A tleap script that builds the chain and sets N, CA, C and O, in Angstrom:
source leaprc.protein.ff14SB
mol = sequence {
  NMET ILE GLU ILE GLU HIE SER ARG GLN ASP
  ASP SER ILE VAL ILE ARG VAL THR GLY THR
  VAL SER ARG ARG ASP VAL ASP LEU ALA VAL
  PRO GLU ILE GLU GLN ALA LEU GLU LEU ALA
  ASP ASP PRO LEU LYS VAL MET ILE ARG LEU
  GLU ASP CYS GLU GLY TRP GLU ILE GLY GLY
  LEU TRP GLU GLU MET THR PHE SER MET GLN
  ARG GLN ASP ALA PHE GLY ARG ILE ALA VAL
  ILE GLY GLU SER THR LEU GLU LYS TRP GLY
  ALA MET LEU ALA VAL PRO PHE THR GLY ALA
  GLU MET ARG PHE PHE LEU HIE GLU ASN GLU
  ASP ALA ALA ARG GLU TRP LEU GLY MET ALA
  PRO GLU LYS GLY PRO CLEU
}
set mol.1.N position { -12.060 -3.868 -3.532 }
set mol.1.CA position { -11.752 -4.781 -2.460 }
set mol.1.C position { -10.283 -4.625 -2.079 }
set mol.1.O position { -9.435 -4.344 -2.926 }
set mol.2.N position { -9.997 -4.810 -0.796 }
set mol.2.CA position { -8.637 -4.705 -0.280 }
set mol.2.C position { -8.284 -6.006 0.428 }
set mol.2.O position { -9.026 -6.467 1.295 }
set mol.3.N position { -7.147 -6.599 0.058 }
set mol.3.CA position { -6.614 -7.773 0.742 }
set mol.3.C position { -5.217 -7.426 1.230 }
set mol.3.O position { -4.472 -6.724 0.546 }
set mol.4.N position { -4.859 -7.921 2.424 }
set mol.4.CA position { -3.569 -7.566 3.017 }
set mol.4.C position { -2.803 -8.828 3.401 }
set mol.4.O position { -3.347 -9.733 4.033 }
set mol.5.N position { -1.522 -8.870 3.005 }
set mol.5.CA position { -0.612 -9.941 3.408 }
set mol.5.C position { 0.437 -9.315 4.316 }
set mol.5.O position { 0.962 -8.242 4.021 }
set mol.6.N position { 0.742 -9.992 5.426 }
set mol.6.CA position { 1.708 -9.478 6.400 }
set mol.6.C position { 3.008 -10.277 6.332 }
set mol.6.O position { 2.993 -11.471 6.032 }
set mol.7.N position { 4.129 -9.617 6.610 }
set mol.7.CA position { 5.422 -10.283 6.755 }
set mol.7.C position { 6.143 -9.683 7.947 }
set mol.7.O position { 6.627 -8.552 7.888 }
set mol.8.N position { 6.212 -10.445 9.030 }
set mol.8.CA position { 6.957 -9.984 10.208 }
set mol.8.C position { 8.457 -10.031 9.947 }
set mol.8.O position { 9.228 -9.313 10.583 }
set mol.9.N position { 8.866 -10.883 9.007 }
set mol.9.CA position { 10.289 -11.058 8.689 }
set mol.9.C position { 10.953 -9.734 8.334 }
set mol.9.O position { 12.071 -9.462 8.772 }
set mol.10.N position { 10.271 -8.911 7.544 }
set mol.10.CA position { 10.891 -7.653 7.119 }
set mol.10.C position { 9.993 -6.446 7.367 }
set mol.10.O position { 10.107 -5.435 6.674 }
set mol.11.N position { 9.084 -6.550 8.371 }
set mol.11.CA position { 8.199 -5.433 8.737 }
set mol.11.C position { 7.532 -4.830 7.507 }
set mol.11.O position { 7.652 -3.636 7.235 }
set mol.12.N position { 6.820 -5.691 6.768 }
set mol.12.CA position { 6.183 -5.214 5.539 }
set mol.12.C position { 4.781 -5.791 5.390 }
set mol.12.O position { 4.434 -6.809 5.989 }
set mol.13.N position { 3.994 -5.107 4.574 }
set mol.13.CA position { 2.697 -5.630 4.162 }
set mol.13.C position { 2.541 -5.403 2.663 }
set mol.13.O position { 3.100 -4.465 2.094 }
set mol.14.N position { 1.767 -6.287 2.041 }
set mol.14.CA position { 1.374 -6.125 0.649 }
set mol.14.C position { -0.131 -5.921 0.661 }
set mol.14.O position { -0.875 -6.748 1.189 }
set mol.15.N position { -0.571 -4.826 0.083 }
set mol.15.CA position { -1.996 -4.508 0.008 }
set mol.15.C position { -2.425 -4.666 -1.444 }
set mol.15.O position { -1.941 -3.950 -2.321 }
set mol.16.N position { -3.335 -5.604 -1.694 }
set mol.16.CA position { -3.876 -5.808 -3.044 }
set mol.16.C position { -5.204 -5.055 -3.151 }
set mol.16.O position { -6.117 -5.261 -2.352 }
set mol.17.N position { -5.290 -4.194 -4.139 }
set mol.17.CA position { -6.490 -3.382 -4.341 }
set mol.17.C position { -7.087 -3.755 -5.696 }
set mol.17.O position { -6.427 -3.655 -6.730 }
set mol.18.N position { -8.355 -4.188 -5.671 }
set mol.18.CA position { -9.052 -4.544 -6.909 }
set mol.18.C position { -10.420 -3.867 -6.932 }
set mol.18.O position { -10.995 -3.562 -5.888 }
set mol.19.N position { -10.926 -3.641 -8.132 }
set mol.19.CA position { -12.253 -3.052 -8.270 }
set mol.19.C position { -12.295 -1.624 -7.756 }
set mol.19.O position { -11.300 -0.902 -7.810 }
set mol.20.N position { -13.455 -1.225 -7.258 }
set mol.20.CA position { -13.659 0.105 -6.699 }
set mol.20.C position { -13.604 0.015 -5.179 }
set mol.20.O position { -14.323 -0.787 -4.582 }
set mol.21.N position { -12.770 0.818 -4.554 }
set mol.21.CA position { -12.597 0.777 -3.098 }
set mol.21.C position { -13.664 1.636 -2.439 }
set mol.21.O position { -13.811 2.819 -2.747 }
set mol.22.N position { -14.402 1.018 -1.529 }
set mol.22.CA position { -15.473 1.719 -0.814 }
set mol.22.C position { -15.011 2.085 0.597 }
set mol.22.O position { -13.955 1.649 1.055 }
set mol.23.N position { -15.811 2.877 1.259 }
set mol.23.CA position { -15.543 3.229 2.655 }
set mol.23.C position { -15.500 1.965 3.516 }
set mol.23.O position { -14.665 1.849 4.414 }
set mol.24.N position { -16.401 1.021 3.239 }
set mol.24.CA position { -16.428 -0.245 3.988 }
set mol.24.C position { -15.122 -1.016 3.804 }
set mol.24.O position { -14.592 -1.568 4.768 }
set mol.25.N position { -14.592 -1.061 2.568 }
set mol.25.CA position { -13.317 -1.726 2.315 }
set mol.25.C position { -12.214 -1.139 3.189 }
set mol.25.O position { -11.441 -1.870 3.808 }
set mol.26.N position { -12.152 0.184 3.230 }
set mol.26.CA position { -11.127 0.865 4.029 }
set mol.26.C position { -11.356 0.596 5.511 }
set mol.26.O position { -10.402 0.333 6.243 }
set mol.27.N position { -12.607 0.656 5.964 }
set mol.27.CA position { -12.919 0.395 7.373 }
set mol.27.C position { -12.493 -1.010 7.791 }
set mol.27.O position { -12.058 -1.207 8.925 }
set mol.28.N position { -12.610 -1.987 6.898 }
set mol.28.CA position { -12.196 -3.355 7.206 }
set mol.28.C position { -10.673 -3.506 7.169 }
set mol.28.O position { -10.117 -4.314 7.912 }
set mol.29.N position { -10.004 -2.747 6.323 }
set mol.29.CA position { -8.548 -2.863 6.177 }
set mol.29.C position { -7.776 -2.151 7.281 }
set mol.29.O position { -6.699 -2.603 7.669 }
set mol.30.N position { -8.310 -1.046 7.792 }
set mol.30.CA position { -7.581 -0.229 8.765 }
set mol.30.C position { -7.142 -1.021 10.003 }
set mol.30.O position { -5.989 -0.880 10.410 }
set mol.31.N position { -7.998 -1.848 10.627 }
set mol.31.CA position { -7.527 -2.597 11.801 }
set mol.31.C position { -6.356 -3.523 11.493 }
set mol.31.O position { -5.465 -3.689 12.326 }
set mol.32.N position { -6.344 -4.128 10.305 }
set mol.32.CA position { -5.219 -4.987 9.925 }
set mol.32.C position { -3.940 -4.181 9.769 }
set mol.32.O position { -2.869 -4.618 10.189 }
set mol.33.N position { -4.052 -3.012 9.167 }
set mol.33.CA position { -2.881 -2.151 8.992 }
set mol.33.C position { -2.402 -1.646 10.347 }
set mol.33.O position { -1.198 -1.596 10.600 }
set mol.34.N position { -3.334 -1.274 11.217 }
set mol.34.CA position { -2.982 -0.832 12.577 }
set mol.34.C position { -2.214 -1.928 13.311 }
set mol.34.O position { -1.216 -1.655 13.978 }
set mol.35.N position { -2.687 -3.178 13.185 }
set mol.35.CA position { -2.007 -4.291 13.844 }
set mol.35.C position { -0.594 -4.466 13.295 }
set mol.35.O position { 0.347 -4.680 14.059 }
set mol.36.N position { -0.443 -4.377 11.977 }
set mol.36.CA position { 0.883 -4.496 11.368 }
set mol.36.C position { 1.803 -3.386 11.860 }
set mol.36.O position { 2.985 -3.626 12.107 }
set mol.37.N position { 1.271 -2.174 12.003 }
set mol.37.CA position { 2.068 -1.050 12.509 }
set mol.37.C position { 2.522 -1.312 13.948 }
set mol.37.O position { 3.664 -1.020 14.302 }
set mol.38.N position { 1.634 -1.858 14.771 }
set mol.38.CA position { 1.975 -2.138 16.172 }
set mol.38.C position { 3.026 -3.230 16.292 }
set mol.38.O position { 3.879 -3.167 17.178 }
set mol.39.N position { 2.981 -4.234 15.415 }
set mol.39.CA position { 3.913 -5.359 15.484 }
set mol.39.C position { 5.267 -5.057 14.860 }
set mol.39.O position { 6.246 -5.745 15.147 }
set mol.40.N position { 5.334 -4.043 14.017 }
set mol.40.CA position { 6.581 -3.722 13.312 }
set mol.40.C position { 7.615 -3.136 14.263 }
set mol.40.O position { 7.304 -2.285 15.097 }
set mol.41.N position { 8.845 -3.604 14.124 }
set mol.41.CA position { 9.954 -3.062 14.920 }
set mol.41.C position { 10.465 -1.750 14.334 }
set mol.41.O position { 10.971 -0.894 15.059 }
set mol.42.N position { 10.331 -1.598 13.036 }
set mol.42.CA position { 10.775 -0.407 12.314 }
set mol.42.C position { 9.578 0.175 11.568 }
set mol.42.O position { 8.507 -0.432 11.566 }
set mol.43.N position { 9.736 1.342 10.935 }
set mol.43.CA position { 8.623 1.852 10.126 }
set mol.43.C position { 8.173 0.794 9.117 }
set mol.43.O position { 8.997 0.110 8.510 }
set mol.44.N position { 6.880 0.674 8.953 }
set mol.44.CA position { 6.294 -0.366 8.114 }
set mol.44.C position { 6.543 -0.085 6.636 }
set mol.44.O position { 6.293 1.019 6.151 }
set mol.45.N position { 7.040 -1.103 5.923 }
set mol.45.CA position { 7.219 -1.025 4.471 }
set mol.45.C position { 5.920 -1.494 3.836 }
set mol.45.O position { 5.353 -2.509 4.239 }
set mol.46.N position { 5.456 -0.751 2.844 }
set mol.46.CA position { 4.157 -1.048 2.246 }
set mol.46.C position { 4.292 -1.173 0.730 }
set mol.46.O position { 4.848 -0.299 0.065 }
set mol.47.N position { 3.768 -2.283 0.200 }
set mol.47.CA position { 3.633 -2.437 -1.246 }
set mol.47.C position { 2.137 -2.440 -1.536 }
set mol.47.O position { 1.397 -3.271 -1.009 }
set mol.48.N position { 1.703 -1.517 -2.366 }
set mol.48.CA position { 0.304 -1.462 -2.777 }
set mol.48.C position { 0.241 -1.954 -4.215 }
set mol.48.O position { 0.766 -1.315 -5.127 }
set mol.49.N position { -0.403 -3.090 -4.402 }
set mol.49.CA position { -0.495 -3.699 -5.723 }
set mol.49.C position { -1.894 -3.428 -6.284 }
set mol.49.O position { -2.881 -3.990 -5.810 }
set mol.50.N position { -1.966 -2.559 -7.304 }
set mol.50.CA position { -3.234 -2.221 -7.949 }
set mol.50.C position { -3.493 -3.237 -9.060 }
set mol.50.O position { -2.733 -3.325 -10.025 }
set mol.51.N position { -4.574 -4.003 -8.912 }
set mol.51.CA position { -4.908 -5.041 -9.884 }
set mol.51.C position { -6.339 -4.809 -10.353 }
set mol.51.O position { -7.283 -5.017 -9.590 }
set mol.52.N position { -6.504 -4.389 -11.580 }
set mol.52.CA position { -7.829 -4.062 -12.117 }
set mol.52.C position { -8.546 -3.067 -11.211 }
set mol.52.O position { -9.754 -3.166 -10.997 }
set mol.53.N position { -7.805 -2.129 -10.694 }
set mol.53.CA position { -8.356 -1.121 -9.781 }
set mol.53.C position { -9.147 -0.094 -10.583 }
set mol.53.O position { -8.674 0.439 -11.586 }
set mol.54.N position { -10.356 0.167 -10.116 }
set mol.54.CA position { -11.229 1.125 -10.794 }
set mol.54.C position { -11.332 2.440 -10.033 }
set mol.54.O position { -12.069 3.337 -10.443 }
set mol.55.N position { -10.601 2.564 -8.930 }
set mol.55.CA position { -10.596 3.808 -8.183 }
set mol.55.C position { -11.277 3.698 -6.832 }
set mol.55.O position { -11.568 2.602 -6.352 }
set mol.56.N position { -11.525 4.851 -6.226 }
set mol.56.CA position { -12.091 4.938 -4.885 }
set mol.56.C position { -13.435 5.643 -4.948 }
set mol.56.O position { -13.599 6.622 -5.676 }
set mol.57.N position { -14.403 5.138 -4.177 }
set mol.57.CA position { -15.609 5.921 -3.939 }
set mol.57.C position { -15.191 7.070 -3.027 }
set mol.57.O position { -14.208 6.945 -2.297 }
set mol.58.N position { -15.907 8.175 -3.055 }
set mol.58.CA position { -15.535 9.344 -2.252 }
set mol.58.C position { -15.357 8.982 -0.776 }
set mol.58.O position { -14.382 9.407 -0.158 }
set mol.59.N position { -16.269 8.214 -0.206 }
set mol.59.CA position { -16.161 7.831 1.208 }
set mol.59.C position { -14.907 7.030 1.483 }
set mol.59.O position { -14.264 7.225 2.514 }
set mol.60.N position { -14.545 6.125 0.573 }
set mol.60.CA position { -13.340 5.324 0.736 }
set mol.60.C position { -12.085 6.165 0.629 }
set mol.60.O position { -11.136 5.980 1.391 }
set mol.61.N position { -12.082 7.090 -0.320 }
set mol.61.CA position { -10.932 7.977 -0.494 }
set mol.61.C position { -10.745 8.856 0.743 }
set mol.61.O position { -9.624 9.022 1.225 }
set mol.62.N position { -11.827 9.410 1.247 }
set mol.62.CA position { -11.745 10.272 2.427 }
set mol.62.C position { -11.218 9.497 3.635 }
set mol.62.O position { -10.350 9.991 4.355 }
set mol.63.N position { -11.733 8.294 3.862 }
set mol.63.CA position { -11.278 7.472 4.995 }
set mol.63.C position { -9.797 7.146 4.861 }
set mol.63.O position { -9.061 7.212 5.846 }
set mol.64.N position { -9.352 6.797 3.664 }
set mol.64.CA position { -7.954 6.449 3.441 }
set mol.64.C position { -7.055 7.646 3.695 }
set mol.64.O position { -6.013 7.506 4.335 }
set mol.65.N position { -7.435 8.816 3.208 }
set mol.65.CA position { -6.630 10.021 3.409 }
set mol.65.C position { -6.573 10.391 4.891 }
set mol.65.O position { -5.516 10.771 5.394 }
set mol.66.N position { -7.692 10.285 5.585 }
set mol.66.CA position { -7.730 10.610 7.016 }
set mol.66.C position { -6.815 9.677 7.797 }
set mol.66.O position { -6.054 10.124 8.656 }
set mol.67.N position { -6.888 8.377 7.500 }
set mol.67.CA position { -6.029 7.405 8.176 }
set mol.67.C position { -4.556 7.700 7.902 }
set mol.67.O position { -3.738 7.686 8.821 }
set mol.68.N position { -4.218 7.967 6.636 }
set mol.68.CA position { -2.829 8.242 6.268 }
set mol.68.C position { -2.284 9.463 6.992 }
set mol.68.O position { -1.136 9.459 7.437 }
set mol.69.N position { -3.097 10.510 7.116 }
set mol.69.CA position { -2.634 11.732 7.776 }
set mol.69.C position { -2.426 11.499 9.272 }
set mol.69.O position { -1.522 12.091 9.862 }
set mol.70.N position { -3.236 10.659 9.891 }
set mol.70.CA position { -3.116 10.402 11.328 }
set mol.70.C position { -1.883 9.562 11.649 }
set mol.70.O position { -1.361 9.648 12.761 }
set mol.71.N position { -1.407 8.753 10.705 }
set mol.71.CA position { -0.310 7.822 10.961 }
set mol.71.C position { 0.933 8.124 10.127 }
set mol.71.O position { 1.687 7.209 9.798 }
set mol.72.N position { 1.156 9.381 9.784 }
set mol.72.CA position { 2.242 9.744 8.880 }
set mol.72.C position { 3.611 9.228 9.311 }
set mol.72.O position { 4.401 8.824 8.458 }
set mol.73.N position { 3.913 9.230 10.596 }
set mol.73.CA position { 5.250 8.847 11.050 }
set mol.73.C position { 5.466 7.341 11.095 }
set mol.73.O position { 6.601 6.896 11.268 }
set mol.74.N position { 4.426 6.553 10.948 }
set mol.74.CA position { 4.523 5.110 11.153 }
set mol.74.C position { 4.962 4.344 9.904 }
set mol.74.O position { 5.373 3.188 10.001 }
set mol.75.N position { 4.877 4.979 8.739 }
set mol.75.CA position { 5.187 4.269 7.511 }
set mol.75.C position { 6.605 4.562 7.048 }
set mol.75.O position { 7.084 5.692 7.138 }
set mol.76.N position { 7.270 3.520 6.549 }
set mol.76.CA position { 8.557 3.678 5.888 }
set mol.76.C position { 8.284 3.987 4.425 }
set mol.76.O position { 7.466 4.851 4.109 }
set mol.77.N position { 8.956 3.296 3.551 }
set mol.77.CA position { 8.738 3.489 2.126 }
set mol.77.C position { 7.437 2.815 1.683 }
set mol.77.O position { 6.994 1.822 2.260 }
set mol.78.N position { 6.843 3.394 0.635 }
set mol.78.CA position { 5.636 2.833 0.044 }
set mol.78.C position { 5.873 2.691 -1.454 }
set mol.78.O position { 6.191 3.666 -2.136 }
set mol.79.N position { 5.716 1.465 -1.964 }
set mol.79.CA position { 5.821 1.205 -3.400 }
set mol.79.C position { 4.427 0.907 -3.923 }
set mol.79.O position { 3.719 0.055 -3.387 }
set mol.80.N position { 4.044 1.613 -4.969 }
set mol.80.CA position { 2.755 1.378 -5.614 }
set mol.80.C position { 3.038 0.667 -6.929 }
set mol.80.O position { 3.805 1.157 -7.758 }
set mol.81.N position { 2.409 -0.499 -7.114 }
set mol.81.CA position { 2.598 -1.299 -8.320 }
set mol.81.C position { 1.327 -1.167 -9.149 }
set mol.81.O position { 0.242 -1.511 -8.679 }
set mol.82.N position { 1.449 -0.674 -10.369 }
set mol.82.CA position { 0.279 -0.478 -11.209 }
set mol.82.C position { 0.607 -0.651 -12.673 }
set mol.82.O position { 1.669 -1.157 -13.036 }
set mol.83.N position { -0.321 -0.224 -13.507 }
set mol.83.CA position { -0.133 -0.436 -14.937 }
set mol.83.C position { -0.465 0.766 -15.804 }
set mol.83.O position { -0.284 0.712 -17.020 }
set mol.84.N position { -0.947 1.851 -15.207 }
set mol.84.CA position { -1.348 2.977 -16.050 }
set mol.84.C position { -0.791 4.298 -15.548 }
set mol.84.O position { -0.405 4.429 -14.386 }
set mol.85.N position { -0.758 5.259 -16.432 }
set mol.85.CA position { -0.306 6.609 -16.082 }
set mol.85.C position { -1.234 7.228 -15.042 }
set mol.85.O position { -0.779 7.948 -14.152 }
set mol.86.N position { -2.526 6.950 -15.149 }
set mol.86.CA position { -3.486 7.478 -14.177 }
set mol.86.C position { -3.188 6.949 -12.771 }
set mol.86.O position { -3.261 7.697 -11.797 }
set mol.87.N position { -2.851 5.660 -12.667 }
set mol.87.CA position { -2.492 5.090 -11.360 }
set mol.87.C position { -1.213 5.737 -10.825 }
set mol.87.O position { -1.095 5.994 -9.627 }
set mol.88.N position { -0.264 5.995 -11.715 }
set mol.88.CA position { 0.975 6.650 -11.298 }
set mol.88.C position { 0.681 8.041 -10.746 }
set mol.88.O position { 1.199 8.412 -9.693 }
set mol.89.N position { -0.149 8.815 -11.450 }
set mol.89.CA position { -0.490 10.161 -10.982 }
set mol.89.C position { -1.228 10.099 -9.648 }
set mol.89.O position { -0.975 10.911 -8.758 }
set mol.90.N position { -2.136 9.141 -9.510 }
set mol.90.CA position { -2.871 8.983 -8.255 }
set mol.90.C position { -1.937 8.708 -7.092 }
set mol.90.O position { -2.113 9.250 -6.001 }
set mol.91.N position { -0.938 7.861 -7.328 }
set mol.91.CA position { 0.037 7.552 -6.281 }
set mol.91.C position { 0.835 8.799 -5.898 }
set mol.91.O position { 1.068 9.051 -4.716 }
set mol.92.N position { 1.244 9.562 -6.878 }
set mol.92.CA position { 2.040 10.750 -6.592 }
set mol.92.C position { 1.220 11.832 -5.880 }
set mol.92.O position { 1.755 12.579 -5.061 }
set mol.93.N position { -0.063 11.914 -6.192 }
set mol.93.CA position { -0.919 12.886 -5.507 }
set mol.93.C position { -1.134 12.511 -4.038 }
set mol.93.O position { -1.465 13.370 -3.221 }
set mol.94.N position { -0.948 11.252 -3.707 }
set mol.94.CA position { -1.146 10.797 -2.324 }
set mol.94.C position { 0.055 11.077 -1.430 }
set mol.94.O position { -0.072 11.025 -0.206 }
set mol.95.N position { 1.208 11.369 -2.003 }
set mol.95.CA position { 2.435 11.561 -1.222 }
set mol.95.C position { 2.269 12.545 -0.060 }
set mol.95.O position { 2.695 12.223 1.049 }
set mol.96.N position { 1.677 13.719 -0.253 }
set mol.96.CA position { 1.572 14.659 0.874 }
set mol.96.C position { 0.744 14.130 2.049 }
set mol.96.O position { 0.898 14.602 3.175 }
set mol.97.N position { -0.126 13.161 1.796 }
set mol.97.CA position { -0.988 12.639 2.857 }
set mol.97.C position { -0.328 11.518 3.649 }
set mol.97.O position { -0.779 11.193 4.747 }
set mol.98.N position { 0.732 10.924 3.110 }
set mol.98.CA position { 1.354 9.777 3.781 }
set mol.98.C position { 2.559 10.154 4.626 }
set mol.98.O position { 2.813 9.524 5.653 }
set mol.99.N position { 3.300 11.165 4.215 }
set mol.99.CA position { 4.522 11.515 4.926 }
set mol.99.C position { 5.645 10.529 4.669 }
set mol.99.O position { 6.704 10.637 5.288 }
set mol.100.N position { 5.446 9.572 3.773 }
set mol.100.CA position { 6.449 8.549 3.488 }
set mol.100.C position { 7.024 8.756 2.091 }
set mol.100.O position { 6.416 9.399 1.235 }
set mol.101.N position { 8.209 8.193 1.886 }
set mol.101.CA position { 8.784 8.193 0.545 }
set mol.101.C position { 7.994 7.181 -0.285 }
set mol.101.O position { 7.825 6.034 0.130 }
set mol.102.N position { 7.515 7.599 -1.446 }
set mol.102.CA position { 6.668 6.747 -2.262 }
set mol.102.C position { 7.172 6.740 -3.694 }
set mol.102.O position { 7.572 7.771 -4.234 }
set mol.103.N position { 7.147 5.542 -4.308 }
set mol.103.CA position { 7.508 5.406 -5.724 }
set mol.103.C position { 6.499 4.521 -6.423 }
set mol.103.O position { 5.893 3.638 -5.815 }
set mol.104.N position { 6.328 4.772 -7.717 }
set mol.104.CA position { 5.443 3.981 -8.559 }
set mol.104.C position { 6.283 3.048 -9.420 }
set mol.104.O position { 7.310 3.457 -9.960 }
set mol.105.N position { 5.852 1.799 -9.549 }
set mol.105.CA position { 6.515 0.806 -10.382 }
set mol.105.C position { 5.464 0.116 -11.251 }
set mol.105.O position { 4.342 -0.117 -10.802 }
set mol.106.N position { 5.819 -0.207 -12.475 }
set mol.106.CA position { 4.944 -1.013 -13.317 }
set mol.106.C position { 4.964 -2.457 -12.815 }
set mol.106.O position { 5.919 -2.876 -12.161 }
set mol.107.N position { 3.906 -3.218 -13.124 }
set mol.107.CA position { 3.805 -4.604 -12.661 }
set mol.107.C position { 5.053 -5.416 -12.997 }
set mol.107.O position { 5.521 -6.204 -12.176 }
set mol.108.N position { 5.589 -5.227 -14.196 }
set mol.108.CA position { 6.752 -6.015 -14.599 }
set mol.108.C position { 8.017 -5.651 -13.813 }
set mol.108.O position { 9.019 -6.360 -13.902 }
set mol.109.N position { 7.983 -4.562 -13.053 }
set mol.109.CA position { 9.141 -4.146 -12.251 }
set mol.109.C position { 8.930 -4.390 -10.751 }
set mol.109.O position { 9.553 -3.730 -9.919 }
set mol.110.N position { 8.056 -5.332 -10.412 }
set mol.110.CA position { 7.770 -5.590 -9.001 }
set mol.110.C position { 9.014 -6.039 -8.231 }
set mol.110.O position { 9.163 -5.697 -7.058 }
set mol.111.N position { 9.905 -6.795 -8.866 }
set mol.111.CA position { 11.136 -7.202 -8.177 }
set mol.111.C position { 11.967 -5.984 -7.781 }
set mol.111.O position { 12.550 -5.957 -6.697 }
set mol.112.N position { 12.022 -4.980 -8.652 }
set mol.112.CA position { 12.751 -3.740 -8.329 }
set mol.112.C position { 12.072 -3.022 -7.168 }
set mol.112.O position { 12.750 -2.443 -6.319 }
set mol.113.N position { 10.747 -3.051 -7.122 }
set mol.113.CA position { 10.015 -2.420 -6.018 }
set mol.113.C position { 10.340 -3.125 -4.704 }
set mol.113.O position { 10.575 -2.471 -3.688 }
set mol.114.N position { 10.354 -4.456 -4.721 }
set mol.114.CA position { 10.691 -5.219 -3.504 }
set mol.114.C position { 12.103 -4.885 -3.031 }
set mol.114.O position { 12.346 -4.724 -1.835 }
set mol.115.N position { 13.016 -4.784 -3.970 }
set mol.115.CA position { 14.400 -4.440 -3.619 }
set mol.115.C position { 14.466 -3.038 -3.019 }
set mol.115.O position { 15.143 -2.833 -2.012 }
set mol.116.N position { 13.772 -2.069 -3.624 }
set mol.116.CA position { 13.766 -0.694 -3.126 }
set mol.116.C position { 13.188 -0.624 -1.715 }
set mol.116.O position { 13.664 0.139 -0.874 }
set mol.117.N position { 12.158 -1.429 -1.469 }
set mol.117.CA position { 11.542 -1.454 -0.144 }
set mol.117.C position { 12.400 -2.188 0.885 }
set mol.117.O position { 12.271 -1.948 2.085 }
set mol.118.N position { 13.280 -3.084 0.418 }
set mol.118.CA position { 14.044 -3.918 1.342 }
set mol.118.C position { 13.256 -5.132 1.779 }
set mol.118.O position { 13.441 -5.642 2.884 }
set mol.119.N position { 12.368 -5.598 0.900 }
set mol.119.CA position { 11.546 -6.772 1.168 }
set mol.119.C position { 12.204 -8.011 0.591 }
set mol.119.O position { 12.970 -7.939 -0.370 }
set mol.120.N position { 11.891 -9.149 1.193 }
set mol.120.CA position { 12.374 -10.423 0.669 }
set mol.120.C position { 11.755 -10.669 -0.712 }
set mol.120.O position { 10.622 -10.259 -0.964 }
set mol.121.N position { 12.492 -11.335 -1.602 }
set mol.121.CA position { 11.918 -11.643 -2.913 }
set mol.121.C position { 10.685 -12.522 -2.749 }
set mol.121.O position { 10.589 -13.323 -1.819 }
set mol.122.N position { 9.744 -12.352 -3.679 }
set mol.122.CA position { 8.527 -13.162 -3.625 }
set mol.122.C position { 8.875 -14.584 -4.009 }
set mol.122.O position { 9.610 -14.821 -4.968 }
set mol.123.N position { 8.339 -15.528 -3.250 }
set mol.123.CA position { 8.606 -16.940 -3.532 }
set mol.123.C position { 7.652 -17.420 -4.608 }
set mol.123.O position { 6.447 -17.178 -4.546 }
set mol.124.N position { 8.208 -18.101 -5.591 }
set mol.124.CA position { 7.389 -18.651 -6.667 }
set mol.124.C position { 6.777 -19.970 -6.230 }
set mol.124.O position { 7.026 -20.434 -5.118 }
set mol.125.N position { 5.975 -20.578 -7.101 }
set mol.125.CA position { 5.356 -21.862 -6.773 }
set mol.125.C position { 6.414 -22.939 -6.601 }
set mol.125.O position { 7.423 -22.942 -7.307 }
set mol.126.N position { 6.191 -23.836 -5.683 }
set mol.126.CA position { 7.145 -24.924 -5.428 }
set mol.126.C position { 6.815 -26.135 -6.243 }
set mol.126.O position { 7.512 -27.147 -6.156 }
savepdb mol mol.pdb
quit
């Protein structure tokens, strides 16, 4: 499943990925990402937060790669937040398809990822 949070304040989105990503998940997420790209004044900053992610079905992976290749110039930096070496390798293998500078951060280093992206700090509970 893919959930997307938008921030017009700093031209950024946070994409939460859980479970196994299907082609349908990607098809539902693409219009939201397209809208964020259109509204952004600068290249879009992207944080991808992998939470209990089990990977991509082939159709979902293909759709994601195709979308990334078509929009290579629209993305700024991309931070991938995960917890395993496999997730880190997956993020690094995606770099040629995005055209963006990409870094992997462990969950406990999310504040460093936000700083690297130039995103506002996450607000805690009030």
